[in-house]
C-alpha positions in Angstrom: 2.8 -9.4 5.2 6.4 -8.9 3.2 4.9 -5.4 2.5 3.6 -5.1 5.9 7.3 -5.0 7.2 8.8 -2.6 5.0 5.8 -0.4 6.0 6.8 -1.0 9.7 10.6 -0.1 8.4 9.8 2.8 7.1 7.5 4.1 9.5 10.2 3.5 12.2 12.8 5.3 10.3 10.5 8.4 9.7 9.6 8.5 13.4 13.3 8.3 14.7 14.1 10.9 11.7 11.0 13.2 14.0 12.8 12.2 16.8 16.3 13.6 16.4 15.6 17.2 16.2 13.4 16.9 19.1 16.2 14.7 21.2 18.7 17.7 20.0 16.8 20.4 21.8 17.0 18.4 24.9 19.0 20.0 28.5 19.4 19.5 32.0 16.1 21.3 33.6 18.8 22.8 35.9 20.9 24.6 32.7 22.1 28.2 34.0 20.6 30.0 31.3 17.2 28.3 30.5 13.9 30.4 29.5 12.2 27.6 31.3 13.6 28.3 34.9 11.4 31.5 35.2 12.7 33.8 38.6 10.6 36.5 37.6 6.7 37.7 36.7 8.1 38.8 33.8 9.9 35.4 32.9 7.0 33.4 34.2 4.6 35.1 31.4 7.1 34.3 28.3 7.7 30.5 30.0 3.9 29.9 30.5 3.5 31.6 26.5 6.4 28.9 25.1 4.7 26.6 26.8 1.8 27.1 25.5 3.1 27.4 21.8 4.7 24.1 21.7 1.4 22.7 22.9 -0.3 23.8 19.8 2.8 22.7 18.1 2.7 19.4 19.0 -1.1 19.3 18.2 -0.8 20.4 15.1 1.8 18.0 14.1 0.3 15.0 15.5 -2.8 16.0 13.7 -0.8 16.5 10.2 1.1 13.6 10.5 -1.6 11.4 11.1 -3.7 12.8 8.3 -0.2 12.4 6.0 -0.2 8.4 7.5 -3.8 7.8 7.0 -3.5 9.2 3.2 -0.5 7.3 2.3 -1.9 3.7 3.6 -5.3 4.1 2.2 -4.7 5.9 -0.9 -1.0 3.7 -1.9 -0.7 1.6 -4.8 -1.7 -1.3 -5.4 -0.9 -4.5 -7.3 -3.6 -4.8 -10.1 -5.6 -2.0 -9.3 -6.8 1.3 -11.8 -5.3 4.2 -12.0 -6.8 6.4 -9.7 -9.8 8.8 -11.2 -8.8 12.6 -11.1 -11.3 14.4 -8.9 -11.2 18.3 -10.0 -11.9 20.6 -6.9 -13.3 20.0 -3.3 -15.1 22.9 -2.1 -15.5 21.4 1.5 -12.0 20.6 1.6 -10.7 24.1 -0.1 -12.4 26.1 2.7 -10.9 23.8 5.6 -7.6 24.6 4.6 -8.1 27.7 4.1 -10.0 28.0 7.8 -7.5 25.7 9.7 -4.2 28.0 9.0 -6.3 31.1 10.2 -7.2 29.7 13.1 -4.0 28.6 14.2 -2.2 32.0 13.4 -5.1 33.1 16.0 -4.2 30.5 18.8 -0.8 31.8 18.5 -1.0 35.9 17.8 -3.7 36.7 20.2 -1.8 35.0 23.4 1.2 36.5 22.3 0.0 40.2 21.6 -1.6 39.9 25.1 2.1 39.2 26.4 3.8 41.4 24.6 1.0 44.7 25.6 1.8 43.3 29.4 5.6 43.2 29.2 6.1 46.6 27.0 3.4 48.3 29.9 4.4 50.7 32.4 5.8 49.1 35.6 3.4 48.6 38.6 5.9 50.5 40.6 9.8 51.7 40.9 11.4 50.1 43.8 14.8 50.2 42.4 15.9 52.1 39.6 19.0 51.3 37.4 20.8 52.2 34.2 22.5 50.0 32.3 25.5 51.3 29.5 26.9 48.3 27.3 30.2 48.3 26.5 32.3 46.5 24.3 32.7 44.0 25.7 31.2 44.7 29.2 28.2 45.8 31.2 28.1 49.2 33.3 25.3 49.2 36.2 24.5 52.9 37.6 22.2 53.0 40.1 21.1 57.1 39.7 19.2 57.5 43.0 21.9 55.3 45.2 24.9 57.4 44.0 26.3 53.9 42.8 28.1 52.6 40.0 29.5 49.0 39.4 30.4 46.3 36.6 29.6 43.0 35.5 27.2 42.3 38.6 23.8 43.6 39.1 22.4 43.5 42.5 18.6 43.6 43.4 16.5 43.2 46.4 13.8 40.1 45.9 10.2 41.0 45.6 11.1 44.6 44.4 10.3 45.7 41.3 13.4 46.8 39.6 13.2 49.4 36.3 16.1 49.2 34.3 17.3 51.4 31.2 18.8 50.4 28.9 21.8 52.5 26.5 24.9 51.4 24.7 28.1 53.6 24.3 29.3 52.3 21.0 27.4 49.8 19.2 24.1 47.7 19.5 24.2 45.4 22.6 21.2 43.6 23.7 20.6 42.9 27.5 19.6 39.6 28.3 19.0 37.1 31.8 17.2 34.5 30.7 15.7 33.8 34.4 14.3 37.6 34.3 12.9 37.5 31.0 13.0 39.4 27.6 15.6 40.6 25.9 16.2 44.4 25.1 18.5 46.1 22.8 21.0 48.7 24.0 21.2 51.1 21.4 23.4 54.3 20.7 21.3 57.3 21.4 18.7 55.8 22.5 16.8 54.9 25.9 15.0 51.0 25.9 13.3 49.8 29.5 12.3 46.6 31.0 11.4 45.7 34.2 10.3 42.9 36.4 9.9 41.8 39.7 12.9 39.1 41.1 11.0 36.3 43.2 13.7 33.9 44.1 17.0 34.6 45.7 20.2 33.7 44.0 22.7 33.9 41.2 21.6 34.4 37.9 23.6 34.3 34.8 23.1 36.9 31.5 24.2 37.3 28.4 24.8 39.8 25.0 22.8 38.7 22.6 23.3 41.0 19.6 26.6 40.1 17.7 28.7 43.3 18.6 31.9 42.2 18.0 35.0 40.1 18.4 34.6 39.2 22.2 30.7 39.2 21.7 30.2 35.5 23.0 32.6 36.9 26.0 30.6 39.7 27.2 28.3 38.1 30.0 27.1 39.2 32.9 25.7 37.9 36.4 22.5 38.7 38.8 22.7 38.4 42.4 19.0 38.5 43.8 19.2 39.3 47.6 17.2 40.0 50.4 16.6 43.5 51.0 18.5 43.5 54.0 21.6 42.1 52.0 20.9 44.4 49.3 21.1 47.6 51.6 24.4 46.5 53.3 25.6 46.4 49.8 24.7 49.5 48.8 26.2 50.8 52.3 29.6 48.9 51.4 29.7 50.8 47.3 28.8 54.2 48.5 31.6 54.1 51.0 35.8 54.4 50.1 37.6 51.4 49.4 39.6 49.4 51.9 42.8 50.2 49.4 42.0 53.4 48.9 41.8 57.0 50.4 39.8 55.4 53.9 38.5 52.1 54.9 35.1 51.4 56.0 34.1 49.7 58.9 31.8 47.0 57.0 30.1 45.8 60.3 28.8 49.1 61.0 27.9 49.8 57.3 26.1 46.3 57.4 24.8 47.2 60.9 24.0 51.0 59.7 22.3 49.7 56.8 20.2 47.4 58.5 18.6 49.8 61.0 18.4 52.8 59.5 18.9 52.2 55.9 21.6 53.0 53.1 21.9 56.5 53.9 22.9 56.2 57.4 25.4 53.7 56.6 27.2 56.8 55.2 28.7 57.6 58.4 30.7 54.4 59.1 34.1 55.8 57.1 36.7 55.7 59.2 39.1 58.9 58.9 40.5 59.8 55.3 43.6 57.8 55.1 42.5 55.4 57.6 42.6 52.4 55.1 45.5 53.8 52.9 47.2 50.5 51.7 50.1 49.4 52.7 53.3 46.8 51.6 52.9 45.3 47.7 49.4 47.1 47.8 50.5 50.2 48.2 53.5 50.0 45.6 50.2 48.4 43.2 48.4 51.5 44.0 51.4 53.8 43.1 52.2 51.9 39.8 48.3 52.2 39.2 48.3 56.0 39.9 51.5 56.5 37.4 50.2 54.5 34.6 47.8 54.4 31.9 45.3 52.8 33.9 43.9 56.4 35.5 43.2 57.6 32.2 40.6 54.7 31.3 39.1 53.7 35.2 37.5 54.8 37.9 38.6 54.2 42.0 37.8 56.9 44.6 40.2 59.3 45.7 42.8 57.9 42.8 41.2 58.1 38.8 38.2 59.2 37.6 38.8 57.8 34.5 35.4 56.7 32.9 36.4 54.2 29.4 36.9 51.4 30.9 35.0 49.5 34.3 34.6 50.8 37.5 37.3 49.9 40.0 36.9 51.4 43.5 35.0 48.0 44.7 36.8 45.4 42.3 37.4 43.1 45.5 33.6 42.8 45.9 32.7 41.1 43.4 33.2 37.7 42.3 34.0 38.2 38.6 35.9 40.4 36.3 36.5 41.4 32.8 32.4 41.4 31.5 31.8 38.6 33.9 34.6 36.0 32.2 37.0 35.3 34.8 36.5 34.5 38.6 38.4 37.1 40.5 41.5 35.2 41.4 44.6 36.8 41.5 46.1 33.6 38.9 43.1 35.0 36.9 43.7 38.9 37.2 47.4 38.7 36.9 47.1 36.9 33.7 44.6 39.6 32.3 47.0 42.3 33.4 49.8 40.6 31.4 47.8 41.1 28.1 44.2 41.5 28.1 43.6 41.4 24.3 45.0 38.1 24.2 42.6 37.0 27.2 39.8 38.5 25.6 40.1 39.4 22.0 39.4 42.9 20.5 39.9 44.2 24.1 40.0 48.2 24.4 42.4 47.9 27.4 46.0 47.5 25.3 48.9 45.7 26.7 50.5 47.8 29.1 54.1 46.1 28.8 54.0 45.4 32.5 56.6 43.7 34.3 56.0 40.8 37.0 56.9 42.8 39.7 54.5 45.6 38.9 51.8 42.6 38.0 52.2 41.5 41.4 51.9 44.6 43.3 48.6 45.3 41.2 47.2 42.0 41.5 47.7 43.0 45.7 46.3 46.5 45.5 42.9 45.4 43.2 42.0 42.6 45.5 42.1 45.2 48.3 39.4 47.4 47.1 36.6 45.8 48.9 
């Protein structure tokens, strides 16, 4: 009886030790960057493969542990028992433990290779083409056929296949939206490709997953999956001059034009040049922007054409900035302009030594760029 209780305690301790790693891997089902919440066919294929492999691992683990426990109990040392008789070789056992790993590897390798070929193959069609460029430490999104360039936030229509070409402007990055599918490296002087079809409306979070410098963890991004009508309206607005630029878009007519006749017809909804020129504090901010080092790095339609930093033409149409690190609020923008390298270590945007009044004016101008 005493030996039985001791064995039970050891078994409980062993079970607890085995359960702790499993508990450490548990998380909320709605975690924003979970691969087990697929929102595209690509992500569903990968999630299905992961679940299948997890099942196989659990089955193999249970089998091995059961055999181990049986061996421990059956062949344990007993008081007064003679020494065990040595056995030289066991042909059947040796064949079994040679074949068993081969079967396990086949169960893992065959479905994995099939998914690799499926996800690496050509897309069934191209509804939306996006060029993604990784920078230290933010993502640039270009829609070549639509004439749109933005940063930090990717917009795609639901139910449409997006073909994404991925490049890098400096070092190796890795592009990943867990809800949409696998990772793809962004390599200098090379173009990699990924494609997927979003199947659910919503906002999804992404991340660079290749260490790329001091602010690697701050190189985030967001994806907005919209209805085709919402996407067309977004594109139409992006193609128009900003409110705080040289002309103001009549957004009501832009949305109506996009819904009625597609993106191209929405361009006709622009008011005469200069009608949307900023006034008051925003006008002062535009003057500061045009007379400072800002114009050498950033593009704002009608004001500057820099290509080092993110395109700011429609800055105020985004929900975040600085590589999707900060929410686009007056306070966050002001803190960023005060000292960018402090807010994002290693930032290429230097501390320009702006005064509080200049920062306030620039915030008003940037927040007018819709």
